[in-house]
C-alpha positions as CSV (number, residue, x, y, z in Angstrom):
1,M,45.9,40.2,156.0
2,K,45.6,39.0,152.4
3,R,49.4,39.3,151.0
4,I,49.5,36.5,154.6
5,Y,46.9,34.5,153.2
6,L,48.4,34.6,149.9
7,L,51.8,33.3,151.0
8,T,49.8,30.3,152.8
9,I,48.3,29.6,150.2
10,T,51.8,29.9,148.0
11,A,53.5,27.6,150.7
12,V,51.2,25.3,151.0
13,I,51.3,24.2,148.0
14,L,54.9,24.2,147.4
15,L,55.3,22.1,150.7
16,A,52.5,19.3,148.8
17,S,54.8,19.4,145.7
18,G,57.8,18.2,147.1
19,P,56.6,15.0,147.8
20,I,54.8,13.9,144.5
21,H,57.8,14.5,142.5
22,A,59.9,12.6,144.8
23,G,57.0,9.7,144.0
24,S,56.8,10.3,140.5
25,D,60.7,9.3,140.3
26,H,60.1,6.5,142.6
27,E,57.2,5.4,141.1
28,R,59.5,5.4,137.0
29,A,62.2,3.9,138.0
30,R,60.3,0.5,139.6
31,K,58.1,0.0,136.7
32,A,61.4,0.4,134.8
33,V,62.3,-2.5,136.5
34,E,58.7,-3.7,136.8
35,F,58.4,-3.5,133.1
36,G,62.3,-4.9,132.1
37,Q,63.9,-1.4,131.1
38,V,66.0,-2.1,134.2
39,L,67.3,-4.4,136.3
40,P,67.3,-4.2,139.7
41,L,70.1,-1.9,141.8
42,Q,70.8,-5.3,143.8
43,D,71.3,-7.2,141.1
44,I,73.9,-3.9,139.2
45,L,74.9,-2.8,142.1
46,Q,75.9,-7.1,142.7
47,K,77.6,-7.1,139.3
48,I,80.2,-4.7,139.4
49,S,81.3,-5.6,143.2
50,K,83.6,-7.8,141.7
51,D,85.6,-5.4,139.8
52,Y,84.2,-1.7,141.7
53,P,84.3,-2.8,145.4
54,G,83.6,-0.7,147.8
55,Q,80.8,1.4,149.8
56,V,77.8,3.0,147.9
57,L,77.3,6.9,148.8
58,E,74.3,7.6,146.3
59,V,72.4,6.1,143.2
60,E,70.5,7.6,140.5
61,L,68.9,6.3,138.2
62,D,68.3,8.8,134.9
63,Q,67.3,8.4,131.4
64,E,69.6,9.9,128.4
65,K,69.2,9.5,125.2
66,G,66.2,6.5,125.6
67,T,68.9,4.7,127.6
68,W,68.7,4.2,131.7
69,I,71.8,4.5,133.6
70,Y,72.9,4.3,136.7
71,E,75.1,6.6,138.4
72,I,77.0,5.1,141.9
73,K,78.9,7.2,143.7
74,Q,80.7,5.6,145.8
75,L,83.4,5.5,148.1
76,S,86.6,2.7,147.8
77,S,88.4,1.4,150.9
78,N,91.4,3.7,149.9
79,G,89.8,6.1,149.9
80,T,89.0,7.2,146.3
81,I,85.5,8.6,145.4
82,L,84.6,6.4,142.1
83,K,81.5,7.6,140.1
84,L,80.1,5.0,137.6
85,D,77.6,4.9,135.0
86,V,75.9,1.4,134.1
87,D,73.9,0.9,131.8
88,A,71.0,-0.2,133.4
89,K,69.6,-3.1,131.4
90,T,73.2,-4.9,131.1
91,G,74.9,-3.7,133.7
92,Q,78.0,-3.1,131.6
93,V,79.9,-0.2,133.6
94,L,79.5,2.8,130.3
95,K,81.9,5.3,132.8
96,Q,84.4,6.0,135.7
97,K,85.2,8.8,137.3
98,S,87.8,8.5,139.8
99,K,88.5,11.6,143.0
100,K,90.7,10.6,145.8
101,K,89.5,12.7,149.0
């Protein structure tokens, strides 16, 4: 009985910690935009759309060596998967990789 109780408590703690971490990532990104450290995602997508048109599949905002980077994965009209690393403050594409699907 004691073992079931401990497993239940552990499960509750693990389940409760998931949203806290997800919320903190979202909050961190929101604050970076608010304090002018990064451009809003909408602005970045607008900047890159003329040179890199496609359907956005996934976006991550990470900080690498003190620089905020949007990692954007998109599908082009010819079926190519394109991964872009974009400077989140300037909108400049720093790196690109493509993979034919």
